[in-house]
C-alpha positions as CSV (number, residue, x, y, z in Angstrom):
1,K,67.9,26.4,10.2
2,Q,69.6,22.9,10.2
3,I,67.0,21.5,7.8
4,I,68.9,20.5,5.2
5,K,72.1,18.0,7.0
6,R,75.2,17.6,4.9
7,G,77.5,15.2,4.7
8,F,79.0,11.8,3.3
9,Y,77.2,8.6,1.3
10,L,79.9,5.9,1.5
11,S,79.7,1.9,1.3
12,C,81.7,0.9,4.4
13,S,85.3,-1.1,2.6
14,V,84.6,-4.2,4.7
15,C,80.9,-5.3,4.4
16,K,80.3,-2.9,1.5
17,T,77.1,-1.8,4.0
18,P,76.4,1.8,2.0
19,S,75.3,4.5,4.6
20,W,75.0,8.4,5.5
21,Y,77.9,10.1,7.4
22,P,76.8,13.5,8.8
23,L,79.2,15.8,8.9
24,A,79.4,16.4,12.5
25,Q,80.6,12.4,12.4
26,I,83.5,12.8,9.9
27,D,86.8,11.6,11.6
28,E,89.6,10.0,9.2
29,Q,88.3,6.7,10.5
30,L,84.6,6.5,10.0
31,R,82.6,3.2,12.0
32,C,80.6,1.5,9.7
33,P,76.6,1.1,11.6
34,G,76.4,-2.4,9.7
35,C,79.5,-4.6,10.8
36,S,80.4,-2.1,13.1
37,S,84.3,-2.2,11.7
38,L,85.9,1.1,11.2
39,F,87.3,1.5,7.9
40,T,88.9,4.8,6.5
41,L,87.5,8.1,5.2
42,P,88.4,7.3,1.2
43,V,89.4,10.0,-1.1
44,A,87.8,8.6,-4.1
45,L,85.0,6.6,-4.2
46,D,86.2,4.0,-6.9
47,R,89.5,3.1,-8.8
48,A,89.1,6.1,-11.7
49,S,89.2,8.7,-8.8
50,T,85.7,9.9,-8.6
51,E,86.5,12.5,-5.7
52,V,83.7,11.6,-2.4
53,K,81.2,14.8,-3.2
54,W,79.1,16.0,-0.6
55,G,75.6,15.0,0.0
56,Y,72.5,16.5,1.6
57,T,69.6,14.9,3.3
58,L,67.0,16.4,5.4
59,N,67.6,16.4,9.2
60,S,65.4,13.5,11.0
61,L,62.8,15.2,12.5
62,I,62.4,17.3,8.8
63,N,62.0,13.6,7.3
64,R,59.5,12.5,9.7
65,A,57.7,15.7,8.5
66,M,57.4,14.9,5.5
67,D,56.3,11.0,5.9
68,Q,53.3,12.2,7.7
69,D,52.2,14.3,4.6
70,V,52.5,17.6,6.5
71,L,54.1,19.6,3.4
72,P,50.4,20.8,2.6
73,H,49.4,21.6,6.1
74,I,52.1,24.0,6.3
75,L,51.9,26.2,2.9
76,S,48.5,26.1,3.3
77,L,48.1,27.6,6.7
78,Y,51.3,30.0,5.4
79,W,49.6,30.4,2.2
80,L,46.7,31.7,4.8
81,A,48.7,34.2,6.9
82,Q,50.4,35.6,4.2
83,K,47.3,38.8,3.5
84,H,45.9,38.7,7.1
85,P,47.4,37.0,10.4
86,I,45.8,33.8,11.5
87,T,45.1,33.1,14.9
88,C,44.2,30.4,17.3
89,V,45.8,27.5,14.8
90,I,44.5,24.0,15.5
91,P,46.0,21.2,13.2
92,G,44.4,18.1,13.5
93,V,41.5,18.0,14.8
94,E,39.2,15.3,15.7
95,L,35.4,15.8,16.2
96,Y,33.3,13.1,18.4
97,R,29.4,13.1,19.5
98,Q,29.5,13.4,23.3
99,N,29.5,10.0,23.9
100,K,33.2,9.3,22.4
101,T,32.4,6.3,20.7
102,C,32.9,7.4,17.0
103,C,34.6,10.1,15.6
104,K,32.3,12.3,14.2
105,G,34.6,14.1,11.2
106,E,37.9,15.7,11.4
107,F,39.6,18.6,10.0
108,D,43.2,19.0,9.2
109,F,43.2,22.6,10.6
110,L,41.1,24.8,12.0
111,C,42.2,28.6,12.5
112,V,40.8,32.2,12.6
113,R,41.5,35.1,10.3
114,E,39.7,38.7,10.3
115,K,37.6,37.0,12.8
116,K,35.9,34.3,10.9
117,L,36.8,30.5,11.2
118,L,38.2,28.7,8.4
119,A,38.9,25.1,8.3
120,G,40.7,23.0,5.6
121,E,41.2,19.2,3.9
122,C,44.6,18.7,2.8
123,K,46.2,16.7,0.5
124,A,49.5,15.8,-1.2
125,N,48.2,13.9,-3.6
126,S,45.4,15.2,-6.5
127,T,42.1,13.4,-5.2
128,L,39.8,14.4,-2.4
129,G,37.3,11.0,-1.6
130,D,33.9,11.0,-0.8
131,K,35.1,11.4,2.8
132,D,36.7,14.4,2.4
133,F,33.4,16.0,1.1
134,Q,31.7,15.1,4.3
135,T,34.3,16.9,6.3
136,A,33.2,19.9,4.1
137,R,29.8,19.8,4.5
138,L,30.1,18.9,8.2
139,A,31.9,22.2,8.2
140,E,28.8,24.0,6.9
141,R,26.7,22.3,9.0
142,L,28.9,23.8,11.9
143,G,29.2,27.4,10.7
144,I,32.5,27.7,9.2
145,D,33.2,30.6,6.9
146,E,35.3,29.0,4.6
147,F,36.6,25.5,4.1
148,Y,40.4,24.8,2.1
149,F,40.7,22.1,0.1
150,C,44.5,22.3,-0.4
151,S,47.1,19.9,-2.5
152,I,51.0,20.1,-2.9
153,G,49.6,19.5,-6.8
154,E,46.6,20.5,-9.0
155,F,43.5,18.7,-8.2
156,D,42.7,16.0,-11.3
157,S,39.3,16.6,-13.3
158,E,37.1,14.3,-11.6
159,T,37.4,15.5,-8.3
160,T,37.8,19.4,-9.7
161,A,34.0,18.4,-11.1
162,K,33.4,17.0,-8.0
163,M,34.6,20.2,-5.9
164,D,32.4,22.4,-8.7
165,S,29.4,19.9,-7.4
166,F,30.2,21.0,-4.4
167,K,29.9,24.5,-4.6
168,Q,26.8,24.7,-6.9
169,E,24.7,22.2,-3.8
170,L,25.9,25.0,-1.3
171,T,24.9,28.1,-3.5
172,Q,21.6,25.6,-3.9
173,K,20.7,25.9,-0.5
174,G,21.7,29.2,0.4
175,S,24.7,27.9,2.0
176,R,27.2,31.0,3.1
177,L,30.3,28.7,3.5
178,K,32.9,29.8,1.2
179,V,34.7,26.7,-0.6
180,R,38.5,27.8,-1.5
181,I,41.1,25.8,-3.2
182,L,44.9,26.3,-2.6
183,S,46.4,24.1,-4.9
184,E,50.5,24.2,-6.3
185,I,50.1,27.4,-8.2
186,E,48.7,29.4,-4.8
187,L,51.1,26.8,-2.2
188,F,54.4,27.2,-4.3
189,T,54.6,30.9,-6.2
190,G,52.0,32.3,-4.2
């Protein structure tokens, strides 16, 4: 799928600038992206004859997605689709009031599964802030059936306590919103 690219990580023999050289650009003569000099593809990296080894990198599109913390979103939606198909997937939804002057809230994803509307907040770290719980409260006011707090790690103890408190708040109100947690265990092993 070309997610990982093969090549060499080499230093120019003229200016010593280290650069990535993908397999598609490898030739006996390489052009340094720094000083623009041509240099010969080395057989060894040093005088000890350490042979040049293949290196691997993410392709640039995947790398951009990783920089934008998209992995928790992708893994969460993938997990949700495993048991039952999901439809109408909408990533990154911002809700505005009618006059469009201020954002009322945002969901990292909305989707439909088994005739239920699901929404979620995805994190690359282990904490949730007040804004994240306000988003879940908005989901409850909008009549969303299930709200997912998702993280590619494990939520810390303070966040877990806040989630438990939030669930109790919903129970006391008689809310029909189901709050679910997807963390490292579910996303990477489920």
